[in-house]
N, C-alpha and C positions, 0 to 999 in steps of 0.2 A: 662429713656425713650430714645430710639435711635433717632438720628437726623432724622427729617422728619416724625417721628411717630406722630400720632394725636389721639384725643379722638374718631375719627370716626372708628378706628379699632374695630371690633366687630364680634360676631358670631351669626348666626341665626340658625333655626332648622336643616336645611339640605342643602346639595349642596356643590359645590367645594370651596376650599379656593383660593381666588383670591387676588393677590398683584398688586395694581395700583401704577405705578412708573411714577411720573411727577414732575418737579421742582415747578410747580405752584399750590398752594392749591386750588384755584378756579376750576381748571380743574380736579384735583383729586376728589373734592367734586361732580362735575357734573357727572363724570363717575361713582362714587360711587352710586349716586342717580339713575342713569340709570340701573345699575346692580341690585340694590336692588329692584327697582320698577318692573323690569321684572321678578324677582324671580329666575334669573339664578345663583345668588351667594348665597352661604351659609355662607361664611366668607369673609369679605373685610378688607384688610389692606392697608395702605398707606406708600409710601417711596418717598422721594424727591430727592434722588441721588443714584449713583451706589453703594457706600459703604453700605448705609442703606439697600438697596434692597438685596445685597449679605448676609448681616448679618441676615436678616429676613428669607431668604431662608435656611440658615444654621441652624437657631434656631428652626424652625418648618416646617412641611410639607406644601408646597405650590403646588397647582394643576395647576394654570394658572398665568402667569405674563403678565401684560399689560404695555407696555413701549413705549416711544417715541424714535426716533433715537438719538436725542440730549437731554441730561438731563442738568447737570451743566457743562458738557464739550462736546467737539466735538465728535460725534459718540459714546459716552459712553453707549448709549442704546444698540448699536450693541455689544459692548464689554461685557455688562451685559448678553446678550443672549448667546454669545459664552462661557462665563465662567460658567453659570449655566447649560449649555448643556453638560458640561464635567462630571457632577456628575452622579452617578447611579440613574436611574429612575427620570430624570429631569422633571421639570414642562413644560407644553406647554407654548409657548410664542406667544402672539399677539402683533405685532408692529402697533401702532396707530399713524400715523404721516402725516404731510403735505409735507415731503421731499420725492420726488419720482424720483430723477434723476436715470438714468440707473445703475450707479455704486452703489448707495446706496441700491436700491432694490435688486440688485444681491448680495451685501454684506449681506443683511438681510437673504436671502435664504441660502447662504453658511455658515452663522453663526449658522444656525439651527432654525430660526424663523419658526413657524408653520402656521402663518397667517399674512397677511398684509392688513390693512384697511386704506384708505386715510381719513383724517379728514373731508373732505367735504361730506362723505357718510352719508346717513340717519342713525339715532341712531339704528334702527332695524337691520341694517347690522352688527353692532358691536355685537348685541345680537345673531344674527344668526351665526356669525363667532365663538363666544365662545360656543354656544350650539352645533355646529357641532364638535368642538374639544372634547367636553365632551362626546357626544353620539356616534359619529362615531369612536372615538379613533384612528383616522387616521389623521396625520398632513396635513393641507391644506395650500394653499397660495392664497390670494385674494386681489385685489386692487379695492376699491370702489371709488365713488366720481365722479368728473367731472360734466359737465353740462348735466346730464342725469336724466330722471324721474324714478319713482318707477318701471315702467314696465321693463325698461332696467336693473335696479338693480336686479329685480327678475329673469330675464333671465340670468344675469351674475352669480347669486348665484346658478342657476340650473347647469350651466357649471362647477362651482367650486365644486359642490357636486360630479361630476364625477372624480374629481382629487383624491378622496380617493382610486381609483384603480391604481394610478400611484406610481411607486417606488420613493424613495427619489432622485435618480439620474435623473429620468424622470421629476420630479418637478423642479429640478435645470435647466435642459435643457429648459423646457417650459418657465420658467421665463425669460430666455435670448432670446428665440424665440420671446416672446411678446415684448421684448425691441428692437426688430428688429436687433438682432445680427445675422450675417451670420454663417453658419456652421464652417467656418474657424476661426471666432472670438470666437465662443463657444469652439471649440477645444483648442484654445490657453488659454482661461481663465480657463477651467476645466482640462487642461493638459490631454486631451484625443486624440486618433487618429481621423482623419477626418471621416473615415468610421464608426467608433463607434458612433460619434455624429449623422451621417446620420441615423444610425439604431435607435438611441434613438428618434430622431425627428419623424421618421416614426411610431414607436410604440406608441409614445405619441399622435400624431394626430389621429391614429386609435382608441385608447382607448377613446378619447374625442369625436369621431364621426365626425371628419373633414377630408376631402379628401386632403387638401393641406394647406400650410401656408396662401395662399390668402383667403381661406374660413374661416380660423381661424380669420384672421385680419378683415374680413367683418362682423363677428359675433358681437353681443353686447358686449361679453366678450373682444374680441380683439380690437374692435373699441373704446370702452370706455377707455381701458388702453392706447391706442395710443393718445386719446384726452388729458388725464391727463398728460402724459409725455411731449407731444409737446406743451402743454399750459404753462408748468413750466420750460422746459429746452430750452436754446437757440438753434437756428438752427445750425445743423452741429455736435452737441454733440453726438446725437444718431447715 
């Protein structure tokens, strides 16, 4: 038995193979129960660390990996995402974490994460994020949580569904725009020309139905993200 493997690893009748990666057995069991009760998972496996997760991904097909940013080491969840995204036909990756500093979220996006859900979000947001990855077959990025109700979360999920129309580069740019990065800062981080970034920002806003950054920030999607980041990150970091 691999390190971190448990008797909870099992297969049901149908559905995607999901690997839950978390160093704490209680949290793995809780997420396992949520996925099983919702019917979204056909196969649930557990891993408690980076090495076990990589071994399981190599040993058998995995459709979706759910991981935290930090496992047994600093940012090894991000390293896990980056490594499994290098293989042909890699699994989708959902980052489920309470760490939402601008640098961390941007690193999750650049490492290839397909979705990001803050741990304070309602459980149904996790189910919707996974279901969207399965059915839409288009990688999305989502930050849930904060001191918002179900109505705001529903509106945010509506905005996120429109992200299926964005290219991978547009999703990267959007994540940095939501983090309040300027065009110059985005250009420096992504190693792009300033005019190229400006074009990406314009096309992204248009696809999402926003006329400007201000309108995006005022929406439940943008406002919720702002609340989460500035509640957890010291003033001046963003």
